[in-house]
MMTF fields as JSON, N, C-alpha, C and O atoms, coordinates in Angstrom:
{
  "mmtfVersion": "1.0.0",
  "mmtfProducer": "UNKNOWN",
  "numBonds": 295,
  "numAtoms": 296,
  "numGroups": 74,
  "numChains": 1,
  "numModels": 1,
  "chainsPerModel": [1],
  "groupsPerChain": [74],
  "chainIdList": ["A"],
  "bondAtomList": [4, 2, 8, 6, 12, 10, 16, 14, 20, 18, 24, 22, 28, 26, 32, 30, 36, 34, 40, 38, 44, 42, 48, 46, 52, 50, 56, 54, 60, 58, 64, 62, 68, 66, 72, 70, 76, 74, 80, 78, 84, 82, 88, 86, 92, 90, 96, 94, 100, 98, 104, 102, 108, 106, 112, 110, 116, 114, 120, 118, 124, 122, 128, 126, 132, 130, 136, 134, 140, 138, 144, 142, 148, 146, 152, 150, 156, 154, 160, 158, 164, 162, 168, 166, 172, 170, 176, 174, 180, 178, 184, 182, 188, 186, 192, 190, 196, 194, 200, 198, 204, 202, 208, 206, 212, 210, 216, 214, 220, 218, 224, 222, 228, 226, 232, 230, 236, 234, 240, 238, 244, 242, 248, 246, 252, 250, 256, 254, 260, 258, 264, 262, 268, 266, 272, 270, 276, 274, 280, 278, 284, 282, 288, 286, 292, 290],
  "bondOrderList": [1, 1, 1, 1, 1, 1, 1, 1, 1, 1, 1, 1, 1, 1, 1, 1, 1, 1, 1, 1, 1, 1, 1, 1, 1, 1, 1, 1, 1, 1, 1, 1, 1, 1, 1, 1, 1, 1, 1, 1, 1, 1, 1, 1, 1, 1, 1, 1, 1, 1, 1, 1, 1, 1, 1, 1, 1, 1, 1, 1, 1, 1, 1, 1, 1, 1, 1, 1, 1, 1, 1, 1, 1],
  "groupList": [{"groupName": "MET", "atomNameList": ["N", "CA", "C", "O"], "elementList": ["N", "C", "C", "O"], "formalChargeList": [0, 0, 0, 0], "bondAtomList": [1, 0, 2, 1, 3, 2], "bondOrderList": [1, 1, 2], "singleLetterCode": "M", "chemCompType": "L-PEPTIDE LINKING"}, {"groupName": "LYS", "atomNameList": ["N", "CA", "C", "O"], "elementList": ["N", "C", "C", "O"], "formalChargeList": [0, 0, 0, 0], "bondAtomList": [1, 0, 2, 1, 3, 2], "bondOrderList": [1, 1, 2], "singleLetterCode": "K", "chemCompType": "L-PEPTIDE LINKING"}, {"groupName": "PHE", "atomNameList": ["N", "CA", "C", "O"], "elementList": ["N", "C", "C", "O"], "formalChargeList": [0, 0, 0, 0], "bondAtomList": [1, 0, 2, 1, 3, 2], "bondOrderList": [1, 1, 2], "singleLetterCode": "F", "chemCompType": "L-PEPTIDE LINKING"}, {"groupName": "ALA", "atomNameList": ["N", "CA", "C", "O"], "elementList": ["N", "C", "C", "O"], "formalChargeList": [0, 0, 0, 0], "bondAtomList": [1, 0, 2, 1, 3, 2], "bondOrderList": [1, 1, 2], "singleLetterCode": "A", "chemCompType": "L-PEPTIDE LINKING"}, {"groupName": "VAL", "atomNameList": ["N", "CA", "C", "O"], "elementList": ["N", "C", "C", "O"], "formalChargeList": [0, 0, 0, 0], "bondAtomList": [1, 0, 2, 1, 3, 2], "bondOrderList": [1, 1, 2], "singleLetterCode": "V", "chemCompType": "L-PEPTIDE LINKING"}, {"groupName": "ARG", "atomNameList": ["N", "CA", "C", "O"], "elementList": ["N", "C", "C", "O"], "formalChargeList": [0, 0, 0, 0], "bondAtomList": [1, 0, 2, 1, 3, 2], "bondOrderList": [1, 1, 2], "singleLetterCode": "R", "chemCompType": "L-PEPTIDE LINKING"}, {"groupName": "PRO", "atomNameList": ["N", "CA", "C", "O"], "elementList": ["N", "C", "C", "O"], "formalChargeList": [0, 0, 0, 0], "bondAtomList": [1, 0, 2, 1, 3, 2], "bondOrderList": [1, 1, 2], "singleLetterCode": "P", "chemCompType": "L-PEPTIDE LINKING"}, {"groupName": "LEU", "atomNameList": ["N", "CA", "C", "O"], "elementList": ["N", "C", "C", "O"], "formalChargeList": [0, 0, 0, 0], "bondAtomList": [1, 0, 2, 1, 3, 2], "bondOrderList": [1, 1, 2], "singleLetterCode": "L", "chemCompType": "L-PEPTIDE LINKING"}, {"groupName": "SER", "atomNameList": ["N", "CA", "C", "O"], "elementList": ["N", "C", "C", "O"], "formalChargeList": [0, 0, 0, 0], "bondAtomList": [1, 0, 2, 1, 3, 2], "bondOrderList": [1, 1, 2], "singleLetterCode": "S", "chemCompType": "L-PEPTIDE LINKING"}, {"groupName": "HIS", "atomNameList": ["N", "CA", "C", "O"], "elementList": ["N", "C", "C", "O"], "formalChargeList": [0, 0, 0, 0], "bondAtomList": [1, 0, 2, 1, 3, 2], "bondOrderList": [1, 1, 2], "singleLetterCode": "H", "chemCompType": "L-PEPTIDE LINKING"}, {"groupName": "CYS", "atomNameList": ["N", "CA", "C", "O"], "elementList": ["N", "C", "C", "O"], "formalChargeList": [0, 0, 0, 0], "bondAtomList": [1, 0, 2, 1, 3, 2], "bondOrderList": [1, 1, 2], "singleLetterCode": "C", "chemCompType": "L-PEPTIDE LINKING"}, {"groupName": "GLN", "atomNameList": ["N", "CA", "C", "O"], "elementList": ["N", "C", "C", "O"], "formalChargeList": [0, 0, 0, 0], "bondAtomList": [1, 0, 2, 1, 3, 2], "bondOrderList": [1, 1, 2], "singleLetterCode": "Q", "chemCompType": "L-PEPTIDE LINKING"}, {"groupName": "GLU", "atomNameList": ["N", "CA", "C", "O"], "elementList": ["N", "C", "C", "O"], "formalChargeList": [0, 0, 0, 0], "bondAtomList": [1, 0, 2, 1, 3, 2], "bondOrderList": [1, 1, 2], "singleLetterCode": "E", "chemCompType": "L-PEPTIDE LINKING"}, {"groupName": "GLY", "atomNameList": ["N", "CA", "C", "O"], "elementList": ["N", "C", "C", "O"], "formalChargeList": [0, 0, 0, 0], "bondAtomList": [1, 0, 2, 1, 3, 2], "bondOrderList": [1, 1, 2], "singleLetterCode": "G", "chemCompType": "PEPTIDE LINKING"}, {"groupName": "THR", "atomNameList": ["N", "CA", "C", "O"], "elementList": ["N", "C", "C", "O"], "formalChargeList": [0, 0, 0, 0], "bondAtomList": [1, 0, 2, 1, 3, 2], "bondOrderList": [1, 1, 2], "singleLetterCode": "T", "chemCompType": "L-PEPTIDE LINKING"}, {"groupName": "TYR", "atomNameList": ["N", "CA", "C", "O"], "elementList": ["N", "C", "C", "O"], "formalChargeList": [0, 0, 0, 0], "bondAtomList": [1, 0, 2, 1, 3, 2], "bondOrderList": [1, 1, 2], "singleLetterCode": "Y", "chemCompType": "L-PEPTIDE LINKING"}, {"groupName": "ASP", "atomNameList": ["N", "CA", "C", "O"], "elementList": ["N", "C", "C", "O"], "formalChargeList": [0, 0, 0, 0], "bondAtomList": [1, 0, 2, 1, 3, 2], "bondOrderList": [1, 1, 2], "singleLetterCode": "D", "chemCompType": "L-PEPTIDE LINKING"}, {"groupName": "ASN", "atomNameList": ["N", "CA", "C", "O"], "elementList": ["N", "C", "C", "O"], "formalChargeList": [0, 0, 0, 0], "bondAtomList": [1, 0, 2, 1, 3, 2], "bondOrderList": [1, 1, 2], "singleLetterCode": "N", "chemCompType": "L-PEPTIDE LINKING"}, {"groupName": "TRP", "atomNameList": ["N", "CA", "C", "O"], "elementList": ["N", "C", "C", "O"], "formalChargeList": [0, 0, 0, 0], "bondAtomList": [1, 0, 2, 1, 3, 2], "bondOrderList": [1, 1, 2], "singleLetterCode": "W", "chemCompType": "L-PEPTIDE LINKING"}],
  "groupTypeList": [0, 1, 2, 3, 4, 5, 1, 6, 7, 4, 5, 6, 1, 4, 3, 6, 4, 8, 9, 5, 10, 6, 11, 10, 5, 12, 7, 3, 7, 0, 7, 11, 5, 5, 9, 4, 8, 6, 3, 5, 0, 13, 12, 6, 7, 4, 14, 12, 15, 15, 12, 10, 16, 8, 10, 16, 3, 11, 15, 1, 15, 8, 6, 3, 13, 17, 5, 18, 11, 3, 4, 13, 8, 13],
  "groupIdList": [1, 2, 3, 4, 5, 6, 7, 8, 9, 10, 11, 12, 13, 14, 15, 16, 17, 18, 19, 20, 21, 22, 23, 24, 25, 26, 27, 28, 29, 30, 31, 32, 33, 34, 35, 36, 37, 38, 39, 40, 41, 42, 43, 44, 45, 46, 47, 48, 49, 50, 51, 52, 53, 54, 55, 56, 57, 58, 59, 60, 61, 62, 63, 64, 65, 66, 67, 68, 69, 70, 71, 72, 73, 74],
  "secStructList": [7, 7, 7, 7, 7, 7, 7, 7, 7, 7, 7, 7, 7, 7, 7, 7, 7, 3, 3, 3, 7, 6, 6, 6, 7, 7, 3, 3, 3, 3, 3, 3, 3, 3, 3, 3, 7, 7, 1, 6, 6, 1, 1, 7, 7, 3, 3, 3, 3, 3, 3, 7, 6, 6, 6, 7, 7, 3, 3, 7, 7, 7, 6, 6, 6, 6, 7, 7, 7, 3, 3, 1, 7, 7],
  "xCoordList": [36.344, 37.491, 37.811, 37.111, 39.164, 39.786, 40.807, 41.673, 40.307, 41.454, 41.768, 41.058, 43.494, 43.873, 43.899, 44.285, 43.397, 42.722, 44.576, 45.404, 44.522, 46.189, 45.581, 44.534, 45.772, 45.314, 46.528, 47.476, 46.4, 47.196, 48.046, 47.768, 49.15, 50.076, 49.533, 48.929, 49.82, 49.151, 50.446, 51.165, 50.686, 51.525, 51.19, 50.064, 52.551, 52.233, 51.359, 51.18, 50.758, 50.469, 50.999, 50.542, 52.156, 52.106, 51.424, 50.88, 51.545, 50.056, 51.038, 52.267, 49.891, 50.45, 51.315, 50.562, 52.037, 52.89, 53.175, 54.236, 52.536, 52.906, 53.673, 53.593, 54.308, 55.432, 55.265, 54.634, 55.768, 55.724, 57.24, 58.258, 57.092, 57.568, 58.072, 57.448, 59.375, 60.475, 60.771, 61.432, 60.142, 60.065, 59.081, 59.138, 58.116, 56.452, 55.501, 54.354, 55.762, 55.384, 54.459, 53.843, 54.115, 52.822, 52.699, 53.563, 52.275, 51.566, 51.499, 50.572, 52.69, 51.963, 53.416, 53.728, 54.06, 55.898, 54.636, 53.797, 54.774, 54.345, 55.049, 55.387, 55.269, 56.209, 56.331, 55.464, 57.295, 57.553, 57.898, 57.401, 58.885, 59.741, 60.061, 60.187, 60.347, 61.432, 62.593, 62.556, 63.381, 64.616, 65.756, 66.321, 65.797, 66.911, 67.763, 67.581, 68.922, 69.933, 70.057, 69.174, 71.121, 70.714, 71.499, 72.052, 71.498, 71.909, 73.123, 73.886, 73.484, 74.966, 76.219, 77.429, 75.461, 76.026, 76.578, 77.051, 76.213, 75.935, 74.758, 73.817, 74.368, 73.311, 72.416, 72.879, 71.247, 70.442, 69.95, 69.439, 70.245, 70.106, 68.909, 68.384, 68.405, 66.771, 66.913, 67.223, 66.651, 66.152, 65.062, 64.723, 64.093, 63.024, 62.932, 64.066, 62.129, 62.063, 60.816, 59.948, 60.545, 59.288, 58.925, 59.593, 58.001, 58.072, 56.713, 55.677, 57.156, 55.808, 55.014, 55.376, 53.665, 52.622, 52.017, 51.125, 52.633, 52.508, 53.327, 52.911, 54.925, 55.44, 56.297, 56.77, 56.415, 57.135, 58.163, 58.456, 59.066, 60.15, 60.624, 59.685, 61.603, 61.908, 62.674, 63.425, 62.691, 63.839, 63.781, 62.964, 64.963, 65.617, 65.257, 64.833, 65.676, 65.067, 66.002, 66.09, 66.473, 67.204, 66.89, 67.524, 66.252, 65.499, 66.825, 66.907, 67.538, 68.738, 69.062, 69.106, 69.37, 70.095, 69.411, 69.878, 68.007, 66.815, 67.108, 66.926, 67.616, 68.231, 67.169, 66.895, 66.99, 66.975, 67.408, 67.637, 67.491, 68.291, 67.49, 66.674, 68.022, 66.618, 67.522, 68.75, 66.616, 67.215, 67.086, 66.051, 67.958, 67.727, 67.659, 67.221, 67.947, 67.95, 69.244, 70.025, 69.508, 70.421, 71.569, 72.747],
  "yCoordList": [99.243, 99.733, 99.145, 99.241, 98.369, 97.619, 98.708, 99.353, 98.648, 99.349, 98.175, 97.279, 98.564, 97.653, 98.088, 99.187, 97.002, 97.495, 97.167, 96.26, 98.07, 97.674, 97.008, 97.589, 95.975, 95.144, 95.99, 96.614, 95.933, 96.628, 95.391, 94.228, 96.218, 94.857, 94.523, 95.187, 93.438, 92.354, 91.885, 90.994, 92.792, 92.441, 91.219, 90.752, 90.382, 89.235, 90.223, 91.296, 89.994, 90.648, 89.602, 88.504, 90.361, 90.005, 90.214, 91.22, 88.168, 88.032, 89.034, 88.991, 90.123, 90.709, 89.855, 88.902, 89.736, 89.482, 89.748, 90.37, 89.497, 90.051, 89.858, 88.715, 90.556, 90.322, 91.036, 92.093, 90.583, 91.764, 92.411, 91.826, 93.931, 95.119, 95.162, 95.277, 95.046, 94.924, 95.899, 95.722, 97.111, 98.352, 98.807, 99.128, 98.654, 98.831, 97.904, 98.318, 96.219, 95.033, 95.084, 94.023, 95.999, 95.336, 94.617, 95.144, 93.833, 92.711, 94.134, 94.699, 94.172, 95.437, 95.858, 96.956, 94.719, 95.132, 94.301, 93.515, 94.753, 94.416, 94.849, 96.011, 93.642, 93.373, 94.88, 95.248, 95.352, 96.225, 96.488, 97.167, 95.643, 94.587, 93.74, 93.241, 93.252, 92.001, 91.89, 91.842, 91.861, 91.591, 90.321, 89.817, 90.099, 88.769, 88.989, 89.69, 88.189, 88.843, 88.391, 87.551, 88.573, 88.208, 86.472, 86.392, 85.655, 84.472, 84.37, 83.525, 85.496, 85.234, 85.65, 85.429, 86.25, 86.143, 85.009, 85.207, 83.62, 82.485, 82.331, 82.668, 81.829, 81.276, 82.818, 83.795, 82.645, 83.728, 83.853, 82.93, 85.396, 85.893, 86.347, 87.006, 86.148, 86.905, 87.992, 87.491, 89.415, 90.48, 90.739, 90.909, 90.805, 91.632, 93.085, 93.55, 93.853, 95.27, 95.248, 94.707, 95.677, 95.765, 96.649, 96.789, 97.336, 98.877, 98.756, 98.424, 99.311, 98.897, 100.01, 101.16, 99.517, 100.262, 101.433, 102.273, 101.209, 101.502, 102.888, 104.034, 102.227, 103.105, 103.928, 105.044, 103.242, 103.826, 103.019, 102.773, 102.324, 101.651, 100.719, 100.011, 100.508, 99.612, 98.938, 99.288, 97.666, 96.603, 95.544, 95.397, 95.017, 94.044, 92.789, 92.765, 91.79, 90.557, 89.755, 90.246, 88.592, 87.624, 86.197, 85.676, 85.562, 84.45, 83.352, 82.874, 83.297, 82.519, 82.308, 81.247, 83.576, 83.108, 83.714, 83.903, 84.004, 84.134, 85.313, 85.338, 86.57, 87.451, 89.427, 89.976, 89.738, 90.987, 92.196, 92.459, 92.713, 94.027, 95.487, 95.65, 96.551, 97.563, 98.414, 98.358, 99.219, 100.203, 101.195, 101.326, 102.4, 103.676, 104.542, 105.664, 104.367, 105.333, 105.816, 105.297, 107.017, 107.316, 107.152, 107.418],
  "zCoordList": [-28.817, -28.168, -26.935, -25.926, -27.043, -25.597, -25.149, -25.74, -23.727, -22.704, -21.793, -21.338, -21.63, -20.621, -19.195, -18.798, -18.393, -16.808, -15.98, -16.076, -15.456, -14.39, -13.406, -13.123, -12.701, -11.703, -10.463, -10.939, -9.359, -8.348, -7.512, -7.22, -7.303, -6.917, -5.756, -4.913, -5.822, -4.181, -3.603, -4.056, -2.278, -1.149, -0.847, -1.016, -0.19, 1.272, 1.949, 1.373, 3.16, 4.373, 5.555, 5.875, 6.099, 7.245, 8.212, 8.669, 8.791, 9.509, 10.882, 10.941, 12.168, 13.041, 14.185, 14.386, 14.719, 16.019, 16.973, 17.037, 18.116, 19.238, 20.415, 20.864, 20.97, 22.026, 23.262, 23.237, 24.391, 25.401, 25.303, 24.935, 25.779, 25.642, 26.948, 28.003, 26.734, 28.04, 29.024, 30.048, 28.572, 28.659, 29.808, 30.996, 28.766, 29.799, 29.874, 30.04, 29.757, 30.383, 29.342, 29.241, 28.47, 27.741, 26.684, 25.984, 26.084, 25.341, 23.791, 23.21, 23.704, 22.433, 21.537, 21.077, 21.492, 20.421, 19.313, 19.753, 17.619, 16.945, 15.644, 15.421, 14.669, 13.661, 12.547, 11.754, 12.736, 11.852, 10.046, 9.146, 10.169, 8.946, 9.237, 10.356, 7.833, 8.088, 7.232, 6.002, 7.788, 6.495, 6.633, 7.603, 5.349, 5.238, 4.2, 3.204, 4.58, 4.071, 2.955, 2.78, 1.507, 0.004, 0.406, 1.503, -0.182, -0.566, -0.851, -0.384, -1.892, -2.127, -0.886, -0.904, 0.027, 1.104, 2.401, 3.52, 1.526, 2.445, 3.063, 2.345, 4.453, 4.743, 5.18, 5.768, 4.748, 4.739, 6.305, 6.939, 6.884, 7.788, 7.963, 7.065, 8.861, 8.894, 10.411, 11.492, 10.267, 11.538, 11.103, 9.932, 12.615, 12.755, 13.022, 13.143, 13.141, 13.749, 14.259, 13.574, 15.228, 16.063, 16.854, 17.878, 16.671, 17.747, 18.159, 17.581, 19.941, 20.72, 20.65, 20.399, 20.938, 20.248, 21.747, 21.626, 22.766, 24.125, 24.445, 24.617, 24.461, 24.806, 23.762, 23.981, 22.655, 21.265, 21.289, 20.119, 22.222, 21.96, 20.837, 20.474, 20.255, 19.089, 19.516, 20.426, 18.912, 18.9, 17.397, 16.487, 17.701, 16.319, 17.465, 18.62, 16.462, 17.451, 15.787, 14.661, 16.245, 15.589, 15.732, 16.65, 15.218, 14.931, 15.745, 16.877, 14.771, 14.873, 15.958, 16.581, 16.316, 18.208, 19.454, 20.578, 18.886, 19.735, 20.304, 21.522, 19.665, 20.733, 20.803, 19.736, 21.439, 20.909, 21.343, 22.524, 20.711, 21.279, 20.887, 19.98, 21.926, 21.843, 20.501, 20.431, 19.445, 18.482, 18.885, 19.539, 18.768, 18.17, 19.527, 19.275, 20.827, 21.964, 22.224, 23.021, 21.405, 21.898, 20.707, 20.944]
}
């Protein structure tokens, strides 16, 4: 008797990237997710979302413009 064995889905691991939090100055900003716009919309734009492990601040980063922006504070 043969059984099909399902393999677990393997997702690419995101390497931990740390940056210094502008609010608490700790080296604790950790990458939460990365979004790439669809190719059908022209040149792909990348947006990375970070959260501080120390003070729970959230930021988004645009590597194309080297720009940081606070997220959701109010």
